[in-house]
N, C-alpha and C positions, 0 to 999 in steps of 0.2 A: 678402466677409465675413471670410475667413481673414486677408486682408492688413490688415484694420482700416482701410479707406479708405471711409467711408460715402458720400461723394459719388460715387465710382466704382461702388459697389454699387447706389446709387440709379439711376444711368444705365443699368446693365445691367437692372435691374428694369423700368425704363420701356420699354426695347426688348422685353423678354419680354412685358410687358403688351400692347404694340402687336401683336406676332405672335400672341398668344393671341386678341386681338380679330379679327385677320385670318382666323383659323381658326374663328371663330364660337364660341369658348370664353369667353363673356362673364363668367360667375361667376368663372372662374379669373383673368381679366384684372382684375376688380375686387378680388379677393383679393390679387393681386400689387401693385396700387396701394396697397392698405391696408398692406402690409408697409413701403412707403416711408415712411409716416407715423411708423414706429417708429425710423427712422434718425436719428442725430444730424447731420442735414444739412437744408438748406432747399430744398424742392422745391414748386413751385406745381402742384398736381395737379388744379385745377378743370377745365381744358380736357379733360384725359384722362378724368376721371371722368364729365363730362357726355357726352363722345363715346361712351363705353361704355354709359351708360344709354340713350342714343338708339338705339344698335344693338340693345340688349336690349328696345327698344320700351317703355321706362319713361319715357314722355314727360312726365308730370306731375312726377315727381321731378327729371327733367333740367331742366325749366323753373324749378322752385323753386331748384335750385342755380345756374342761370343768373342768376336775379334777385338772389340773394345775392352772386354774383361781381361783377355789374355795379354793385351798390350799394357794394361794397368798393372798386371802382376809380373810382367817381364822383369827379371832381375831379382824379384822377391821370392819366386818359386823356381825350382829347377826346370830346365827344358824338358826333362823326362816327365815331371809332374804335369806340366802344361800339355804335353802330348797326350797323356792319359785323360786329362780333362776334355780335350778336343775329341778324343776317341769315344768317350762316354756320350757326348752330345751328338756326334755324327752317327753313332750307333743307334741312338734313339730316333734320329731323323730317318735313318734307313728302316727302322722298325715301323714307324708310322707310315712310311711309303710302301710297306709290304715287301721290302727287299730283305728277306729273312736271313739268307746266307751271309750277305754283307753285314747285316746287323750283328749276327753272331760273331763274325770275325772282328769287328770294331769293338764290340762290348767285351770280348775276351781280352783284347789288347789293352783295355782300360783297367783290368784287374792288376793290382800292384804286384802280387807274388803268386806263383803257382802253388796250389794247395791240393791235397788229396781229396778234400771235401768240395762239393759243388758250392760256389759262392752264392750267398743269399741275395741274388740280384734278380728282382722281378722282371726288368726289361730283358735280361738274358734268358730267363725262363720262357718268356713270351716268344722271343726270337727263335729259341730252340724248338718250341712247340710248332711255330709256323714253318720251320725248316724241316719238320718231320722227325725231329729227335725227341720223341715223346718221353722215353725213359729218362733221359737226361733232364728234360724239363720237369718231370714229376719229382725228381730228386731235389731240384731247386725249390719248387713250390712246397715240398714237404718240409724243408728246412725253414722256410718263411713262416708257415702256419704253426710250426712247433717252437718257434723262437719264444723265449721267456717274456720278451717285450712286445709280443704280437698285438696286444690290445691297445698299445699306444697309438696304433693306426687302425681303428675298428672297421672303417669302410674298406681299407686295403686288405685287411685280414679276411673278410668275407669274400671279396673279389678273388683273392688268391686261393681260397677254398674251392671256388668254382673252377678256376684254372687247374688246380690240382686234380679235381674230378675229371676234367677233360683230358689232361695228360695221362692219368692212370687208365682211363678208358681206352685211349689210343694205344697205350703200351700193353694192353691186354690184362691189366690188373683190375679185374671186375669188382671184387669186394672193396678194394681201396677206393675205387671210383664211387661206388654206392655210398660208402661211409662219408666221403667228402660232399657229395651231392645232398645227402640227408642233413649234414651240418649247415649247409647253405640255407636250406629251407627252415631249419630250426631257428636260425637267426632272422631271416628276412621273409620267410614264407607267408607271414600274415600282414605284410606291409600293404598299404593302400596304393603306394607308388610302384608301378610296374618297373621291374629292373631286368636287364638282360641276364644277370646271374641267376635269378630265380627261374627264368624260362629255361636256361641251360640245364639247371639242376632237374627240373621237372621232366624235360625231354630225355635227359640222360637216364633218369630212373625208369622212365617208360621203356627205353631201349633195353636196359639191363634187367628189367623185371624186378627192380628193387623198391 
């Protein structure tokens, strides 16, 4: 703001909103996104706003905004691309509703091309974990936490370490689970703010004797 570069300010606000969402501070995330609208710069906030609304379990408003967004892009994007976008958001809604099998189906339908590697999709990993596919979920979380750009989202990185530990534990990979749980505590173990991830890690290590 002080430098008078609205595009850069908007980029930082986008990152701030993402981290607020990762910390379950959804009203703050929406407020941060609203600040971007006041900047003299062009940012497409539809994806981010819909994502936060879904996390806040405001499914009807999220679908209304999704309908508006797809109508705006009709003719600019292919029908196939619009279908994949809708599958992504409907998969995330199913995930937040605890409908894990449906979430897996929709999120897999949103993937552009079949690949031999598990896609680095955190929602798909969570859906697979909820659906009892722990080994497949562990493969996805492993790719996320090993990504060269993993520190670009530091909060998401640590949260996915906890998910990796949980997936490995359920898949019977004890040592991998212990390693992931220990890494969670190395990052966040001394924080004054209690987090579900640190409790997951501590309880996991207690169960596994690590």
